[in-house]
C-alpha positions in Angstrom: -214.1 77.0 66.1 -211.8 74.1 66.8 -213.6 72.0 64.1 -212.7 74.5 61.6 -209.0 74.7 62.7 -208.7 70.8 62.8 -210.5 70.6 59.3 -208.3 73.2 57.8 -205.1 71.6 59.1 -206.2 68.1 57.8 -207.0 69.7 54.4 -203.6 71.4 54.4 -201.8 68.3 55.2 -203.5 66.4 52.3 -202.8 69.3 50.0 -199.1 69.4 50.7 -198.9 65.5 50.4 -200.6 65.7 47.0 -198.2 68.5 45.9 -195.1 66.7 47.0 -196.1 63.5 45.2 -196.9 65.5 42.0 -193.5 67.2 42.3 -191.8 63.9 42.6 -193.4 62.5 39.5 -192.5 65.5 37.5 -188.8 65.4 38.7 -188.7 61.6 37.7 -189.9 62.5 34.3 -187.5 65.3 33.7 -184.6 63.0 34.9 -185.8 60.3 32.5 -186.2 62.8 29.6 -182.6 64.0 30.3 -181.3 60.4 30.2 -183.2 59.9 26.9 -181.6 62.9 25.3 -178.1 61.8 26.3 -178.5 58.2 25.0 -178.2 56.8 21.5 -181.1 54.6 20.5 -181.4 52.4 17.4 -184.0 49.7 17.8 -187.5 48.2 17.6 -190.4 49.4 19.5 -191.4 46.2 21.6 -194.1 47.7 23.6 -196.0 51.1 23.2 -198.4 52.2 25.9 -200.6 55.2 26.0 -200.1 56.8 29.5 -202.8 59.6 28.9 -202.2 63.3 28.5 -199.9 62.9 25.5 -197.5 60.7 27.1 -196.5 57.3 25.7 -194.3 54.6 27.2 -191.9 53.1 24.7 -190.1 49.9 25.4 -187.2 49.5 22.8 -185.0 46.5 22.1 -181.6 48.0 21.0 -180.4 46.6 17.7 -176.7 46.5 18.7 -176.8 45.1 22.2 -180.3 43.5 22.3 -180.8 45.4 25.6 -184.3 46.4 26.5 -184.9 50.2 27.5 -188.0 52.0 28.3 -188.8 55.7 28.2 -191.9 57.8 28.7 -192.2 60.6 25.9 -194.5 63.4 25.3 -195.1 62.6 21.7 -198.8 61.5 21.9 -200.1 63.6 19.0 -197.3 62.6 16.6 -197.7 58.8 17.5 -201.5 58.9 16.9 -201.2 61.1 13.7 -198.5 58.9 12.1 -199.9 55.5 13.3 -196.7 54.5 15.1 -197.0 51.2 16.6 -195.2 48.1 18.0 -192.6 46.6 15.7 -191.7 50.0 14.1 -188.2 51.1 14.4 -186.9 54.2 16.3 -183.5 55.9 15.9 -181.9 58.8 17.8 -178.2 60.1 18.0 -176.6 60.8 21.4 -177.3 64.3 22.7 -179.9 64.9 19.9 -183.5 66.2 20.3 -184.3 64.6 16.9 -186.1 61.2 16.8 -186.6 59.1 13.7 -189.4 56.6 13.4 -189.4 54.1 10.7 -192.6 52.1 9.7 -192.4 48.4 9.5 -193.3 47.2 6.0 -196.0 44.5 6.4 -196.1 41.8 3.9 -199.5 40.6 2.6 -200.3 36.9 3.4 
């Protein structure tokens, strides 16, 4: 009987640990998303990384300040359907939920 209680306690502790860590990750994502909505962005996508489950990590070089900013966005389906890639441009007004992507025009060599 003691083994069952000890095993249940260990399982419970592991479950609580996992749930707390998942909660922290979600809170970080929501905070980052809120920051993204508040900011004005005009720049070029320098790095685009698929983080699975529909999330992409964008590293953007701002056109005006040359500052590098990074955001994780849940736009996986859109990125794949429209072939968004590095060197494309992104634009978004402050406090706006609308994001504009502009494809880079590639020149034939």
